[in-house]
Structures are given as C-alpha cells and as structure tokens.
C-alpha positions in Angstrom: 34.2 141.8 100.4 37.1 141.5 98.1 38.8 144.7 99.1 38.2 143.4 102.9 39.7 140.0 102.0 43.1 141.4 100.0 43.5 144.2 102.8 43.4 141.3 105.5 45.9 139.2 103.5 48.0 142.6 103.3 47.8 143.2 107.0 49.0 139.5 107.8 52.1 139.8 105.2 52.9 142.9 106.4 52.5 141.8 110.2 54.5 138.6 109.3 57.4 140.8 107.9 57.4 143.1 110.5 57.8 140.0 113.0 60.1 138.4 110.8 63.0 140.8 109.6 63.8 141.6 113.3 63.8 138.1 114.2 66.0 137.1 110.9 68.5 139.9 112.0 68.6 138.7 115.8 69.2 135.2 114.7 71.8 136.1 112.3 73.8 138.2 114.9 73.4 135.5 117.5 74.5 133.0 114.9 77.3 135.3 114.1 78.3 135.6 117.8 78.0 131.8 118.5 80.6 131.4 115.4 82.9 134.1 116.9 82.7 132.2 120.4 83.1 128.9 118.9 86.2 130.0 116.7 87.7 131.7 119.9 87.3 128.3 121.6 89.0 126.2 119.3 91.9 128.8 119.2 92.2 128.5 123.1 92.0 124.6 122.6 94.5 124.5 119.7 96.8 126.5 121.6 96.3 124.5 124.9 97.2 121.5 122.5 100.3 123.1 121.2 101.7 123.9 124.8 101.4 120.0 125.5 103.3 119.2 122.6 106.0 121.6 123.5 106.2 120.3 127.1 106.4 116.7 125.9 109.0 117.3 123.6 111.1 118.7 126.4 110.4 116.0 128.6 111.3 113.7 125.9 114.9 115.5 125.3 115.6 115.6 128.8 115.0 111.8 129.3 117.2 111.5 126.2 119.8 113.7 127.0 120.1 112.1 130.3 120.5 108.6 128.9 122.9 110.0 126.4 125.2 111.9 128.7 125.3 108.4 131.1 126.5 106.8 128.0 129.1 109.1 127.1 130.3 109.7 130.6 130.7 105.9 131.2 132.5 105.3 127.8 134.7 108.1 128.7 136.0 106.2 131.3 137.7 103.4 128.9 141.3 104.9 129.7 141.0 105.7 133.3 143.2 103.3 135.4 141.8 99.9 136.0 139.3 99.9 133.0 141.5 99.8 130.0 140.7 96.3 129.3 137.0 96.6 129.9 134.6 95.8 127.2 131.7 97.7 126.2 129.4 95.9 128.7 131.7 96.2 131.4 132.0 99.9 131.4 128.1 100.7 131.2 126.4 100.5 134.3 122.7 100.6 135.0 120.5 103.8 135.6 118.1 103.8 138.3 114.7 104.8 138.0 114.7 104.9 133.9 112.5 102.8 131.9 110.4 103.0 128.8 107.5 103.3 131.0 108.3 106.7 132.3 108.2 108.3 128.6 105.2 110.3 127.9 103.3 109.9 124.6 102.0 112.1 122.1 98.0 111.9 122.0 96.0 111.9 119.0 94.5 115.2 120.1 98.0 116.7 120.2 99.0 115.5 116.9 95.6 116.5 115.2 96.7 120.3 115.8 99.3 119.6 113.6 97.0 117.5 110.9 94.5 120.6 110.9 97.5 123.2 110.4 98.8 121.0 107.7 102.2 120.2 109.4 102.0 116.8 108.2 106.0 116.5 108.4 106.3 117.8 111.8 103.4 115.4 112.6 105.3 112.4 111.3 108.6 113.3 112.7 107.1 113.7 116.1 105.8 110.1 115.8 108.8 108.6 114.8 110.7 110.7 117.8 108.7 108.9 120.0 109.3 105.5 118.8 112.7 106.0 118.4 113.0 107.0 122.4 110.9 104.5 123.6 113.0 101.9 121.6 116.2 103.6 122.9 115.1 102.8 126.6 113.7 99.5 125.9 117.1 98.3 124.6 118.9 100.0 127.5 116.4 98.4 129.9 117.0 94.8 128.2 120.8 95.7 128.5 120.6 96.4 131.9 118.4 93.0 132.7 120.8 90.9 130.8 123.8 92.5 132.3 122.3 91.7 136.0 121.5 88.1 135.0 125.3 87.6 133.4 126.6 89.0 136.8 124.6 86.6 138.7 126.2 83.5 137.2 129.8 84.7 137.1 132.4 83.6 139.6 132.5 85.4 143.1 135.2 88.6 142.6 138.2 87.3 144.8 139.2 91.3 145.5 137.7 94.7 145.1 139.6 98.0 144.2 137.1 100.5 144.9 134.0 99.6 142.4 136.3 97.3 140.3 136.1 93.9 140.8 138.8 91.1 140.0 137.3 87.8 139.0 139.4 85.1 138.3 138.3 82.7 135.3 139.7 79.9 133.3 140.1 80.2 129.7 136.9 77.5 129.3 134.8 79.9 131.5 135.7 83.1 129.4 134.7 81.3 126.3 131.4 80.1 128.0 130.7 83.7 129.0 131.3 85.1 125.6 127.6 83.7 124.5 126.5 86.5 126.9 128.9 89.4 126.4 129.1 89.4 122.6 125.5 90.1 122.2 125.7 92.6 125.6 128.3 94.6 123.5 126.6 94.6 120.4 123.5 95.8 122.1 125.0 98.8 123.6 127.3 99.7 120.9 124.1 100.1 118.7 122.3 102.0 121.1 125.5 104.6 121.8 125.5 104.9 117.7 122.1 105.8 117.4 121.6 108.1 120.5 123.6 110.5 118.6 121.2 110.0 115.4 118.3 110.4 118.2 119.6 113.7 119.7 120.4 115.2 116.2 116.7 114.5 115.6 115.6 115.7 118.6 117.3 119.5 117.8 116.1 119.5 114.6 112.4 118.8 115.8 112.9 121.6 118.5 113.8 124.1 115.9 110.5 123.3 114.0 108.1 122.9 117.0 109.6 126.2 118.0 108.5 128.0 114.6 105.1 126.6 114.7 104.3 127.2 118.3 105.6 130.7 118.1 102.7 131.3 115.6 99.9 129.4 117.4 100.8 130.9 120.8 101.3 134.2 119.1 104.8 134.1 121.1 107.8 135.4 118.7 110.1 135.1 121.4 109.4 131.3 122.2 112.3 129.0 122.2 112.8 125.5 123.2 115.7 124.7 125.1 117.1 121.0 125.8 118.2 120.8 129.4 120.6 118.0 128.9 123.3 117.7 126.0 
C-alpha cells in the first residue's frame, strides 16, 4: 500500500513538473516579448514627442524671427526722409495677424521626454524660452493697442505725404500727449532690446535640441535651421 501511495505521489509530482516547466518557459518567453514590445512602443513614443519638440521650437523661432525682423526694419527707417524726427512709437507699425494666442506651447508629455532622459537644463530652458516668447508677443500686442488708442484721440492730420501724416498741435497738446507717448517709447524700446536676447537664446536652444534629437531619432545629419533672422 505504501509503495503504491508513494508511487502515486511521485507520479503526480513528475506530471506537475512536466506540465509546469514548459508553461514556465512559455510564460517567460511571452513576458520577454511583451517587454520588448513595450520598449519598442516607448521608444517610438519618445521619438514622436521629440519630433514635436523640434517642430514647436521651429514655429517659435519662425514667429520670433518675424517680430524681430519687423522691429529691425522699422527702426532702420529712422534716417529715411520724413522720419528723422520720429519717436520710437511713431516708427513701429502694428503687424496684422500676430498675437500671443497664436504661439504654440510645450506640453507636459513633450517635456517629460527630456526629464526621462535627464536633460533637465534643456527642459528648463525650453520652458523659459516659451515664457519669454509669450511675453514678447504680449508686450507687442499691448504696444499696438496703446498706439491705436493714442491715434484715436490725436488731432486729425492736416496733410499726408505718402504714409507720413502731418498733425499740427499746440505745445500744451504735445505735453498732454507725453503721458501716452513716453510709456509707449519705453515699452517698444525695451521689447527691441529683449528681442536680441531672445534670439540668442533661440539659437542656443536650436543647437542643444538638435544634439538631443539626433540621438533620440537616430538621425546624425539632423539640423534645426531658423527660417527667419
């Protein structure tokens, strides 16, 4: 009886082992495949987010370059006929279709890629650059709104020479307008000064993000080129 009992126990154990060992290796193989699939999926996700970072930085640089070029071109007219006595607020004209609402924004998912790869400084610099661009466009919009408001209360021009208007004002009127023109001049001059700093930062970020994207996208020849300067 005892020999039959132990024979049954041994048979059960061997049977269990025979069934368990293949199941174990099958489960291990499936688990390995799942991990490989997850790793590949995560890699593709990181690459997609990296591409979005690159595209958004290019959009930022394009829009920032438009505004910088506009300011530079308008200030360059200072020495042209009829404009030598113009104040800064008179030189700079509004740009149509430009506003901070048109700017892109880096999402948490996109920035998480940099955090995951321990690119902490690049992540912080991109966030700072986004805020500086938004601030620049908000300041320019404020300048345009104030300039339009000022023109609405100024006396009607007595004559036009092309796009240059001549308005006759008394000294009292001129002094009264200074409460509007002085803040306008300060606003646009400060914006112009900061634009040079913003563009320098944009070029630096383009270089750093290029190096990061080359590794993530496995594209050694990738280059981020600004379309405006």
